[in-house]
ChimeraX commands (.cxc) that place a marker at each C-alpha (Angstrom):
marker #1 position 146.34,7.63,55.95 radius 0.5
marker #1 position 148.35,10.24,54.08 radius 0.5
marker #1 position 147.76,13.96,55.43 radius 0.5
marker #1 position 149.80,16.47,53.66 radius 0.5
marker #1 position 152.18,14.11,52.24 radius 0.5
marker #1 position 152.98,12.31,55.65 radius 0.5
marker #1 position 151.42,8.78,56.33 radius 0.5
marker #1 position 149.89,8.59,59.93 radius 0.5
marker #1 position 147.60,6.67,61.27 radius 0.5
marker #1 position 144.54,8.22,62.46 radius 0.5
marker #1 position 141.82,7.20,65.30 radius 0.5
marker #1 position 138.21,8.79,65.60 radius 0.5
marker #1 position 136.54,9.04,69.19 radius 0.5
marker #1 position 132.70,8.68,68.28 radius 0.5
marker #1 position 129.67,8.93,70.44 radius 0.5
marker #1 position 125.87,9.22,69.14 radius 0.5
marker #1 position 127.56,9.51,65.80 radius 0.5
marker #1 position 129.54,12.41,66.67 radius 0.5
marker #1 position 133.15,12.51,66.03 radius 0.5
marker #1 position 134.32,14.21,69.53 radius 0.5
marker #1 position 137.93,13.97,68.86 radius 0.5
marker #1 position 140.48,12.19,66.43 radius 0.5
marker #1 position 144.34,11.71,66.97 radius 0.5
marker #1 position 146.78,11.43,64.20 radius 0.5
marker #1 position 150.53,9.74,64.77 radius 0.5
marker #1 position 153.06,7.84,62.66 radius 0.5
marker #1 position 152.23,4.56,64.41 radius 0.5
marker #1 position 149.03,3.07,65.49 radius 0.5
marker #1 position 150.39,2.62,69.27 radius 0.5
marker #1 position 151.31,6.32,69.65 radius 0.5
marker #1 position 148.00,7.36,68.02 radius 0.5
marker #1 position 146.40,5.17,70.85 radius 0.5
marker #1 position 148.32,6.31,73.25 radius 0.5
marker #1 position 147.60,10.17,72.59 radius 0.5
marker #1 position 143.82,9.44,72.18 radius 0.5
marker #1 position 143.86,8.17,75.92 radius 0.5
marker #1 position 145.24,11.29,77.05 radius 0.5
marker #1 position 142.95,13.52,75.32 radius 0.5
marker #1 position 139.98,11.41,76.83 radius 0.5
marker #1 position 141.14,11.13,80.38 radius 0.5
marker #1 position 142.12,15.66,79.81 radius 0.5
marker #1 position 138.48,16.13,78.36 radius 0.5
marker #1 position 136.80,13.50,80.27 radius 0.5
marker #1 position 135.47,12.38,76.83 radius 0.5
marker #1 position 133.40,8.67,76.22 radius 0.5
marker #1 position 132.61,7.06,73.27 radius 0.5
marker #1 position 133.84,4.47,70.69 radius 0.5
marker #1 position 137.34,4.34,69.17 radius 0.5
marker #1 position 137.08,4.01,65.41 radius 0.5
marker #1 position 138.89,3.47,62.74 radius 0.5
marker #1 position 137.21,4.01,59.12 radius 0.5
marker #1 position 137.50,4.70,55.59 radius 0.5
marker #1 position 134.75,6.73,55.90 radius 0.5
marker #1 position 135.23,9.13,59.15 radius 0.5
marker #1 position 139.19,9.52,57.16 radius 0.5
marker #1 position 136.75,10.94,54.30 radius 0.5
marker #1 position 135.73,13.24,56.67 radius 0.5
marker #1 position 138.66,14.76,58.11 radius 0.5
marker #1 position 140.05,14.83,54.52 radius 0.5
marker #1 position 136.84,17.25,53.64 radius 0.5
marker #1 position 137.39,18.89,57.08 radius 0.5
marker #1 position 141.03,19.36,56.78 radius 0.5
marker #1 position 140.28,20.98,53.15 radius 0.5
marker #1 position 137.96,23.32,54.16 radius 0.5
marker #1 position 139.86,24.71,56.95 radius 0.5
marker #1 position 143.38,24.82,55.28 radius 0.5
marker #1 position 142.71,25.18,51.85 radius 0.5
marker #1 position 139.37,27.08,51.65 radius 0.5
marker #1 position 139.92,29.07,55.01 radius 0.5
marker #1 position 136.32,27.94,56.54 radius 0.5
marker #1 position 136.13,27.76,60.12 radius 0.5
marker #1 position 135.37,24.62,61.93 radius 0.5
marker #1 position 132.27,24.23,64.05 radius 0.5
marker #1 position 133.12,22.44,67.59 radius 0.5
marker #1 position 130.73,19.54,68.74 radius 0.5
marker #1 position 128.28,20.84,71.56 radius 0.5
marker #1 position 130.57,19.54,74.29 radius 0.5
marker #1 position 132.11,20.90,77.19 radius 0.5
marker #1 position 135.77,20.51,76.53 radius 0.5
marker #1 position 138.60,21.41,79.26 radius 0.5
marker #1 position 139.84,25.02,78.70 radius 0.5
marker #1 position 137.30,25.02,75.55 radius 0.5
marker #1 position 137.70,28.93,75.76 radius 0.5
marker #1 position 141.39,28.12,74.37 radius 0.5
marker #1 position 140.14,26.34,71.40 radius 0.5
marker #1 position 137.13,29.06,70.74 radius 0.5
marker #1 position 139.80,31.84,70.63 radius 0.5
marker #1 position 142.12,29.96,67.92 radius 0.5
marker #1 position 139.06,29.22,66.04 radius 0.5
marker #1 position 139.28,33.07,65.33 radius 0.5
marker #1 position 142.34,33.25,63.96 radius 0.5
marker #1 position 141.62,33.02,59.98 radius 0.5
marker #1 position 143.79,31.56,57.74 radius 0.5
marker #1 position 146.97,33.16,56.61 radius 0.5
marker #1 position 147.32,34.65,59.61 radius 0.5
marker #1 position 149.12,33.77,62.91 radius 0.5
marker #1 position 148.92,34.63,66.72 radius 0.5
marker #1 position 151.12,33.88,69.55 radius 0.5
marker #1 position 150.58,31.44,72.47 radius 0.5
marker #1 position 150.67,34.20,74.60 radius 0.5
marker #1 position 148.04,36.29,72.87 radius 0.5
marker #1 position 145.60,32.92,73.32 radius 0.5
marker #1 position 146.06,32.92,76.86 radius 0.5
marker #1 position 145.09,36.52,77.03 radius 0.5
marker #1 position 142.33,36.53,75.13 radius 0.5
marker #1 position 140.74,32.97,76.53 radius 0.5
marker #1 position 141.75,34.32,80.08 radius 0.5
marker #1 position 143.32,30.93,80.34 radius 0.5
marker #1 position 147.10,30.71,82.55 radius 0.5
marker #1 position 149.78,30.22,80.16 radius 0.5
marker #1 position 150.80,26.59,80.78 radius 0.5
marker #1 position 147.26,25.69,80.58 radius 0.5
marker #1 position 147.00,26.85,77.41 radius 0.5
marker #1 position 149.81,24.78,76.39 radius 0.5
marker #1 position 148.36,21.60,78.14 radius 0.5
marker #1 position 145.02,22.29,75.93 radius 0.5
marker #1 position 146.98,22.23,72.76 radius 0.5
marker #1 position 148.88,19.04,73.72 radius 0.5
marker #1 position 145.50,17.62,74.40 radius 0.5
marker #1 position 143.99,19.49,71.46 radius 0.5
marker #1 position 141.13,16.87,69.83 radius 0.5
marker #1 position 140.68,18.00,66.70 radius 0.5
marker #1 position 144.27,19.12,65.45 radius 0.5
marker #1 position 144.50,21.41,62.56 radius 0.5
marker #1 position 140.76,21.65,62.47 radius 0.5
marker #1 position 141.26,23.67,65.71 radius 0.5
marker #1 position 143.99,25.43,63.78 radius 0.5
marker #1 position 146.89,25.49,66.59 radius 0.5
marker #1 position 149.42,25.57,63.77 radius 0.5
marker #1 position 148.57,29.03,63.86 radius 0.5
marker #1 position 150.15,29.64,66.61 radius 0.5
marker #1 position 153.85,31.08,66.66 radius 0.5
marker #1 position 156.23,32.22,69.76 radius 0.5
marker #1 position 156.55,35.77,70.75 radius 0.5
marker #1 position 159.77,35.78,68.28 radius 0.5
marker #1 position 157.58,34.62,65.36 radius 0.5
marker #1 position 159.07,31.18,65.19 radius 0.5
marker #1 position 157.60,27.82,65.43 radius 0.5
marker #1 position 156.96,25.88,68.51 radius 0.5
marker #1 position 156.44,22.06,69.09 radius 0.5
marker #1 position 153.51,20.45,67.16 radius 0.5
marker #1 position 152.31,17.78,69.07 radius 0.5
marker #1 position 152.39,15.09,68.31 radius 0.5
marker #1 position 153.74,15.25,64.65 radius 0.5
marker #1 position 156.31,17.86,64.94 radius 0.5
marker #1 position 157.42,21.27,63.24 radius 0.5
marker #1 position 157.79,19.83,59.80 radius 0.5
marker #1 position 154.30,19.24,59.41 radius 0.5
marker #1 position 152.96,22.60,61.24 radius 0.5
marker #1 position 155.75,24.32,58.50 radius 0.5
marker #1 position 154.30,22.63,56.02 radius 0.5
marker #1 position 150.63,23.25,56.55 radius 0.5
marker #1 position 151.20,27.09,57.19 radius 0.5
marker #1 position 153.07,26.85,53.99 radius 0.5
marker #1 position 149.63,25.63,52.30 radius 0.5
marker #1 position 147.86,28.52,53.98 radius 0.5
marker #1 position 150.20,31.33,52.37 radius 0.5
marker #1 position 152.65,31.63,56.02 radius 0.5
marker #1 position 156.27,31.70,55.69 radius 0.5
marker #1 position 157.72,31.17,59.01 radius 0.5
marker #1 position 161.80,30.30,59.26 radius 0.5
marker link #1:1,2 radius 0.2
marker link #1:2,3 radius 0.2
marker link #1:3,4 radius 0.2
marker link #1:4,5 radius 0.2
marker link #1:5,6 radius 0.2
marker link #1:6,7 radius 0.2
marker link #1:7,8 radius 0.2
marker link #1:8,9 radius 0.2
marker link #1:9,10 radius 0.2
marker link #1:10,11 radius 0.2
marker link #1:11,12 radius 0.2
marker link #1:12,13 radius 0.2
marker link #1:13,14 radius 0.2
marker link #1:14,15 radius 0.2
marker link #1:15,16 radius 0.2
marker link #1:16,17 radius 0.2
marker link #1:17,18 radius 0.2
marker link #1:18,19 radius 0.2
marker link #1:19,20 radius 0.2
marker link #1:20,21 radius 0.2
marker link #1:21,22 radius 0.2
marker link #1:22,23 radius 0.2
marker link #1:23,24 radius 0.2
marker link #1:24,25 radius 0.2
marker link #1:25,26 radius 0.2
marker link #1:26,27 radius 0.2
marker link #1:27,28 radius 0.2
marker link #1:28,29 radius 0.2
marker link #1:29,30 radius 0.2
marker link #1:30,31 radius 0.2
marker link #1:31,32 radius 0.2
marker link #1:32,33 radius 0.2
marker link #1:33,34 radius 0.2
marker link #1:34,35 radius 0.2
marker link #1:35,36 radius 0.2
marker link #1:36,37 radius 0.2
marker link #1:37,38 radius 0.2
marker link #1:38,39 radius 0.2
marker link #1:39,40 radius 0.2
marker link #1:40,41 radius 0.2
marker link #1:41,42 radius 0.2
marker link #1:42,43 radius 0.2
marker link #1:43,44 radius 0.2
marker link #1:44,45 radius 0.2
marker link #1:45,46 radius 0.2
marker link #1:46,47 radius 0.2
marker link #1:47,48 radius 0.2
marker link #1:48,49 radius 0.2
marker link #1:49,50 radius 0.2
marker link #1:50,51 radius 0.2
marker link #1:51,52 radius 0.2
marker link #1:52,53 radius 0.2
marker link #1:53,54 radius 0.2
marker link #1:54,55 radius 0.2
marker link #1:55,56 radius 0.2
marker link #1:56,57 radius 0.2
marker link #1:57,58 radius 0.2
marker link #1:58,59 radius 0.2
marker link #1:59,60 radius 0.2
marker link #1:60,61 radius 0.2
marker link #1:61,62 radius 0.2
marker link #1:62,63 radius 0.2
marker link #1:63,64 radius 0.2
marker link #1:64,65 radius 0.2
marker link #1:65,66 radius 0.2
marker link #1:66,67 radius 0.2
marker link #1:67,68 radius 0.2
marker link #1:68,69 radius 0.2
marker link #1:69,70 radius 0.2
marker link #1:70,71 radius 0.2
marker link #1:71,72 radius 0.2
marker link #1:72,73 radius 0.2
marker link #1:73,74 radius 0.2
marker link #1:74,75 radius 0.2
marker link #1:75,76 radius 0.2
marker link #1:76,77 radius 0.2
marker link #1:77,78 radius 0.2
marker link #1:78,79 radius 0.2
marker link #1:79,80 radius 0.2
marker link #1:80,81 radius 0.2
marker link #1:81,82 radius 0.2
marker link #1:82,83 radius 0.2
marker link #1:83,84 radius 0.2
marker link #1:84,85 radius 0.2
marker link #1:85,86 radius 0.2
marker link #1:86,87 radius 0.2
marker link #1:87,88 radius 0.2
marker link #1:88,89 radius 0.2
marker link #1:89,90 radius 0.2
marker link #1:90,91 radius 0.2
marker link #1:91,92 radius 0.2
marker link #1:92,93 radius 0.2
marker link #1:93,94 radius 0.2
marker link #1:94,95 radius 0.2
marker link #1:95,96 radius 0.2
marker link #1:96,97 radius 0.2
marker link #1:97,98 radius 0.2
marker link #1:98,99 radius 0.2
marker link #1:99,100 radius 0.2
marker link #1:100,101 radius 0.2
marker link #1:101,102 radius 0.2
marker link #1:102,103 radius 0.2
marker link #1:103,104 radius 0.2
marker link #1:104,105 radius 0.2
marker link #1:105,106 radius 0.2
marker link #1:106,107 radius 0.2
marker link #1:107,108 radius 0.2
marker link #1:108,109 radius 0.2
marker link #1:109,110 radius 0.2
marker link #1:110,111 radius 0.2
marker link #1:111,112 radius 0.2
marker link #1:112,113 radius 0.2
marker link #1:113,114 radius 0.2
marker link #1:114,115 radius 0.2
marker link #1:115,116 radius 0.2
marker link #1:116,117 radius 0.2
marker link #1:117,118 radius 0.2
marker link #1:118,119 radius 0.2
marker link #1:119,120 radius 0.2
marker link #1:120,121 radius 0.2
marker link #1:121,122 radius 0.2
marker link #1:122,123 radius 0.2
marker link #1:123,124 radius 0.2
marker link #1:124,125 radius 0.2
marker link #1:125,126 radius 0.2
marker link #1:126,127 radius 0.2
marker link #1:127,128 radius 0.2
marker link #1:128,129 radius 0.2
marker link #1:129,130 radius 0.2
marker link #1:130,131 radius 0.2
marker link #1:131,132 radius 0.2
marker link #1:132,133 radius 0.2
marker link #1:133,134 radius 0.2
marker link #1:134,135 radius 0.2
marker link #1:135,136 radius 0.2
marker link #1:136,137 radius 0.2
marker link #1:137,138 radius 0.2
marker link #1:138,139 radius 0.2
marker link #1:139,140 radius 0.2
marker link #1:140,141 radius 0.2
marker link #1:141,142 radius 0.2
marker link #1:142,143 radius 0.2
marker link #1:143,144 radius 0.2
marker link #1:144,145 radius 0.2
marker link #1:145,146 radius 0.2
marker link #1:146,147 radius 0.2
marker link #1:147,148 radius 0.2
marker link #1:148,149 radius 0.2
marker link #1:149,150 radius 0.2
marker link #1:150,151 radius 0.2
marker link #1:151,152 radius 0.2
marker link #1:152,153 radius 0.2
marker link #1:153,154 radius 0.2
marker link #1:154,155 radius 0.2
marker link #1:155,156 radius 0.2
marker link #1:156,157 radius 0.2
marker link #1:157,158 radius 0.2
marker link #1:158,159 radius 0.2
marker link #1:159,160 radius 0.2
marker link #1:160,161 radius 0.2
view
């Protein structure tokens, strides 16, 4: 699948017709490995799927969030450190916050915020790409790297060195 000009493998976790998580990576094996970590971290169950229909859904949702600036709605599930995701969802398109600001606003320890971001069940839909260091620089973007993060921010009108 082509996301933002990058060819990636996408795997979805579905339960009762609801997408509870998705992952993307450069290889199928790495996508499955990353999904396993998300499943374990959040204690989520469901069917792992690859599907053109779900890929179309994802493209539409990404367009809504990144291009149109709409807010993604989390499924009704008690994700681990859900407060972190809820705070990140409040960051509007074209704006950024720091990782430490999200820790403070969510009431979650900084290190736990970083862990939650590594296990983000809806990367970009929960716009963790809008987080920067205190110096205003990019810090990681697991699993695809800073080039992808930088490109998504540019689409949203944010220039970062």
